[in-house]
N, C-alpha and C positions, 0 to 999 in steps of 0.2 A: 177377178182381188183386186185388193185395197196396197196404195203403193205402203207404205209398213209391210205388208204380211207378206209383197212380193220381196222384199229388201230382206227380210229375214227367212223366206225362201231359198234364196241367194245365200245367204249366210254373211251377212250385211251389221253392222251395227244398224241400227235408226237416227240419223243428224239431221240435224235440218235443214244441209245441206243437201244431202243425199235421196232427202222425202223432197224439196223443193226441185232438182234437179230434173228426179224419173218424174216424179208429176209431170212437171215443163215438156218436157220431153212423149211422152201417156198422152198430151192434151193438144200437142200442137199434128197438126196438117200436113207436114214438111220437114223435110229434118232438116238439121239448124245446126248452123258453124258453133266453133265456141265459140266467139265473140258476140252471136246473135243471145245465146246461153245465159252466159256472164250478165250481158244486157236487161234480160226477162228474170235474173235472176230475183228472187226477194231477199240474198240473204247477202249480207259482203266479205267475198272470198278474194281469193288473190291467183291471177289467171292458172300460178303451176297445180292448187290448191284442185281447181272445177278441172284442168287437163287431166290431171290422176284420178279423180271420179268419174272422167267417162271411159279411160282406158279401163279401169278396173271391172263399170257398167261393162266393159265392153266383153273382156276375156269372159265376164260371170254369163255371158250370154244373155245380158236384157237387153243391150242397144248393138245397135250395126249401125260401121261408119259406112260413107261412101263421098265416094269425088264428088266435088261439083265438077264447071266446066273448065274453073281454074286450074285443077288441082288440091285445092281446098278443103280439109276434111267434113265432112256436112256428116254428122251422128242423128240419128231415128230409130223408137224404142224397137224390137223386135218382138216378134211372134210369140207367143205364150210356148212353143216345144225348143224355140234355141233353149242348148243349157252350154256352162263351163270347157269355153273352149270350141265350142261346137254349134257353131249355126246350122238351124234348117230352114230358117224364111229365104231359102237364093228366091229371086225374084229379078221386075224389072225394074227401074228406077226412069223418073222422066228431070230431064235438065232442060230447064226455062228457059232460053236463047234471050230474051226482053227482060226480065228479073231479073235471071240466076238461081232464081231458087229450083230446090231439088226436092221430089217428091218420090214418093214407095208406090207403087205399084204391085201391093201383094195378092192382081187376083193373074195379073201375069207371067207366069212361071217362067225358069231359065228352059232355054233348050237343053233336049239333049243333046249331046256332044261325040260322035262316036272319035276317038284320039287314033294314031297309030301304037301299035304293041309298044307294048314298053311304055310308054309314055303313062300317067299318072293322071287326072285332074282334082288339079285338090280343091282349088277357090275356082270362080267366074260373075263375072259382072254383066249387067244386059242392060246399056244406055242408052236411052232413046231422049233426042232433043226435038226441039219445034218452041214450040206460043202453051205456054199454058191457059182452063179456063179464063184466067183474070186475067191472060192480059192478049185476050184474044179478040 
């Protein structure tokens, strides 16, 4: 699915920012911070507009957020089966301690965890840390 078609399927109007932003995240081999996104966009926009677009994409199930080792939000494109308010691409993330990059590991599924009676798991994260292949 191309970027404009994906945006339309999620109910978004096609704008230069949204097209550029989503294309950037879809092409990236790792999760990007908002600052990295802003530096790589080809359209000039303010921080608040980028922040709002990223949050809207997250709510719509187009991108997901993961924290890096310093607590900064990073954003990566979701799998196609995610939907509005319901992310279905639960997978591990790898945080490189050398360069700080965060990578999605879609082939590493979240483990099934049995919780005590009365508890309900709504979200979980599996973060692996070490050295990425570029830094090794």
